[in-house]
N, C-alpha and C positions, 0 to 999 in steps of 0.2 A: 337257179339263183340269180337275183338281180345284181348286175355289176356296175350300176351307176356310180359315178363319182359325185361327191358332195359339191353343190354349187356354192357361189360366194355368199348367197343369202343364208344358206344352212351353216356355213363356216362362221359367219358373223353371229348368228343366233347361239352357236355353241361357245364362241368366245365370250359373249355377254353372259351366258350361263356360268361359265367358269369364273368370270370376274365376280358374279353374284355370290358364288360359293366362297370365294376368297374373302369378300367383304363380310359375309356372315361369320366366317371363321375368325377374322380379326375382331369382329364385334364381340363374339363369345369369349375369346381369349383375353379381351380387354376388361371383362368383368372382374371384380375383385373378390378374392377368396379371403373373407374376413373371419378372424378367430379371436376368442377371448385370450387375454394375456396381460402383461404389465411391462413397463419400462423401469430401468434402474437409473436414477438421476446421478449426476456427477457427485452429489453429496451422499449417495447411498440410499436415498429414499425410493420406495417402490410405489409406483403410480399405476393403478389399474386402468384398463381401457380395451380397445379393440385394435388388433394388429393385422396387417395385410400379410398373408402367407404368399411368398414368392418362390422362385426357383433358387437353388443354392448360390448362384452367382449374384443375383440381386440381393439376397438376404445378407451376404457378406459386405455389401456396399452401403445399404440404406435400410432403415427401419421406418415403415409407414405406419403412423400411429394416429388413432382416432380417440380423442377424449370424450366425444359424443358423436351423434350421427352426422354432424355437419363440419366439425372442426378437425381438419386433417393436417398433420405435420410430417415432414420428411426429415428424419434425424440421422445424422452421419456419425461415424465412430468417434469423432471429437466432441459430439454434443451430449452423449450419455455414456454410462458405464456398461450398459447392456440391455437386452430385452429377452422376454421369455414367453413362449406360447404355453397356455395352460395344458398340462399333461402332454407337453411336446418339446420342441427344440429350445435350447438355451444358448443365447449368443452373448459374448462379452467383447468389449472394445480392447484390442491388444495391438501393440507395436509388433511388426514382423521384421526381424533382423536378417538381412542378407549381406553378403560380402561388400557390395557396392551401394547399398541403399537401405533406408529405413522408411516404412510406411505403416499406416494403421488400417485395420479391418475389423469387422465383426466376425470373430472366430467362434465356431460352434463347439460347445463343450461336448465331447464324447464321453469322457470319464473325469470326475472330480474327486480328488482325494489327496493323499500325501504326494502322489505323483499324478499329474494332470495330462490329459490327452485332448487335442483340439483338431479341428478340421475347417478348411474353407476351400472354395472352388472358384477359379477364375477361368478365363478363356484358354489358358494354357493347360488346364486339367485340375486334378484333385491334389490338395496339399495337406499333409498330416504333420502336426507340430507338437512340440513339448516345451515346457516352461524354461526360459533362460533366466527370468526374474519375475517379480510379481506383476510387472506391466508389459513384459515382452516375451516373444516366442521365437523359437528357431525351428526350421523345417527339418523333418527326418529325410535325409537325402536318398534319392533313388533315381537311377538313370538306366534306360534301356535303349540300346542302339545297335544298328547293323553295320558290321565292318566287312570290307571287301579286301581279301588278301589273295593275291595271285589269281584273281578271277573267281574265287570262291567266297560266298557270303557267309558270315558268322554272326550269330546273335550274342551280344555281350550285355550282361546285367551287372550293375554295380553292387558292391557289398558293403559300402560305407555305412549304411544304416545299421548293420549288425554291431559295428564298433561303437557307434553313437548310443544305441540302445543299451548296450552292456555298460557303458559309462553312466548313463542316466539311472539304470537300475543296479548300480554297483554294489549296493548293500544287500543284494538278494541273488546269490550265485545259483540258487536252485532253479531259476528260470532261464539260465544261460542257454541250456540245450534248446528250449523253445525259441529263443531269439536266434540261435544259429540256424535253425531250420526255416527261418523267415526269408523266403525268396523275394517276395514283393510285398511291401507294406500296403495294407488296406484297412478299412474300418473294422472288419470282423476279426482279423488276426491281431491287430494292435489293441483292440478292446480286450481280447482274451488274455494277452500278455499283461496288460495293466491290471486287470482283475486278479490274475494269478499272483502278481506282486503284492497287492494289498492283502490277499488271503494268507500269503506266506509271512509277511512282515507285521501286519497290523491286525490280522484276524478277519473273520467274515463280516460282511455288511459294513465295511469301513470306507467304501467308495460308493459314489453315486454314478450309475451309468445313465446318461441322458439320451444317448442314441438309441432309439427304438428300433429293434431288429425287425425289418419288414418280412412278411411271409415270403419264403422262397418261391412259392407257386400258389396262385389263386385263380380259379377257373370259373367262368360263367357259362351258362347254357340258356339258349332261347329258342323255343319252338315258334315259328313265324308263319303268318299267312298274309297274302296281299294280292295286289294286281300288278301286272307288268305289260308293257307294250313295246314291241320292237319297231325299228324304223319303218318297215313296209307294212306293218299291221294296220288294219282299219278299226280294230277294237281291242280292248284289254283282255288278257287271259289271267286266270287264277294262277297264283304262284304260292308254293308252300314248301316248307323244309325246316331245317334246324341250323343254328349258328352256335359256335363256341367262341369264348373270349378268354384270352390269357392276360392277366394283369402284369404290367411292366413298371413296377415302382422304382427300379434303379434309373430308368430314364425320366419318368415323371409319374407322380402319384395318381394322376388322372388318365394315364394312357393305357390302352388295351390293344392287343393284336386280335383281329377278328377273322375267323375262317368258318367254313361250313359248306352246306349243300342245299340248293334250292331247285325246285322242279316246276316247270310249267308246260302246258300242252296247247299247241296252236291247232288251227284247222288242218284237215287232211292227215291226222295222226302224226303230226310233227312234234317230237319231244325235244324240249330245251332243258339242258342241265347247266347250272351256274354254280361256280365255286368262287366265292369272294375271298380275297387275300388282302386285307386292309388294316390300316392303323386307325384307331378311333379315340378321340379325346372326349371325355365326359366331364362336364363342368360340375364342381362339387357343391351344388345347392342341396338343401335338406329334403325338399318335397319334389320340386321340378328341377331336373338336371339336363340342361341343353347339351347337345353333343354334335360333333361333326367328324367326318372321316375322309380318308383319301387312300387309294390303293388300286389294286388290280381285280378284274373279274375274268375268270377263265370260263369260256362257254364251249359246250358240245351240243351239236344239233344231230338228231337221229331221225331219219325218214325211211320208211320201207322201200321207197322207189329209187333212192340213190344213196351214195356212200355217206359215211359219217363225216362231219366237218367241225373244225375247231377254230376258236378265235380268242384273242386276248385284248382286253380294253383297259383304259385308265378310267377310274370312276371316282365320283365324289358323292358324299351323302351328308344329310343333316336331319335333325329331329330332336326329341327329348324323351327322357325317362320320367315317369310319374311313380313316386314311391308308394308301394303298397305295404311293405314291412321292411325290416332290417336287411332282408336277403332277397326281396322280390320287387320288381318294378314293371309297370306297363311300358312298353317301348313303341313309340310312334316314329316312323322313319320314311324319308324320301331319298331316293337315290337316282342318279343319272350317269350313264356312260358319256365320257367327254371325247375320248379319242380311241380309235381302234388300231391295233398294231399289226394284225395279221389278216389274211384273206383279201382278195382283190376288191370286194365291195364292203360297204359299211352296214351290211344287213344286221349285224349283231348289236349295233348301237341301240340302247333301250333306256327307258326310265321306269321306275316302279314306286309303288306305295305299299308299305307294309306295317304290320303291327304284331306284337307278340308279348310274351311274358318273360322277362329277363331274370334269371335266378343266379345269384352270386354266391359261390361256396367258399 
């Protein structure tokens, strides 16, 4: 094996390549995910338009509204009563009451009924809220901390949320046992309790659940074929195999974890096995969906004349999906290894071009 170290020119090329991938990633992420919806004015009027779908933190701070293809407005919680994505999330402008401050956010309706449940997220984490009045909300308290007593660490979880929820649902003792078993408040168990309240007190179908429960697991599969070239190769080799994708909606609706197995054969019966372990962001366009990824590649080299060798690299990728149907896409992908973590040479550094058919189940 060649044990040459990369020279300064090679390092500079690799740095420029990394910067190019970062720029492409920023460009793709800067594109806007626009969806049909409407805003609710201060006077209660509904005005249809196009809304920018953002992450939970941005959605709680600002509504980006297009009345037409060119007119863009950024609306804050003091500007409108709320906004709604068609067949999706519903945000309302509410005051948040805390012991030492009051402020206003766009809170997401999880359940609307005789008892309401809301949610918003900021940089400190997720917050679940109930109504204090028509215009203000109070947070359901929960705290988790580690205590050290005489050199031993203990995990302590607060239970104040149980008393608050019992008081909020005081006219429905039949759900107290469900509340008492609530160790940590989250959207799933709080929605369940609020729905149980409405079914017990008001009857079925008396509340509206706006929070769409995401699929707990969605998997994609892609047979792939392409070309690859390692650092010391003089020509490209065929590469083929299969990839699996796991959807990660709790982190981001467009984020997937990608892994799989790819095989290529070089001259002299040298076999190369590649296992990608990467995160991939797929932009939500209807027909063409740009994508970029970052993660690790694990390589194994097998040669009849000497022992098996392994390596681990940092890799970046980009490309796009072309929609064929609701569940199938043509995938066009470019990938390069940026940095090698193991083995004394950088023989395993490679780049590849691939295409396949991506099936999402």
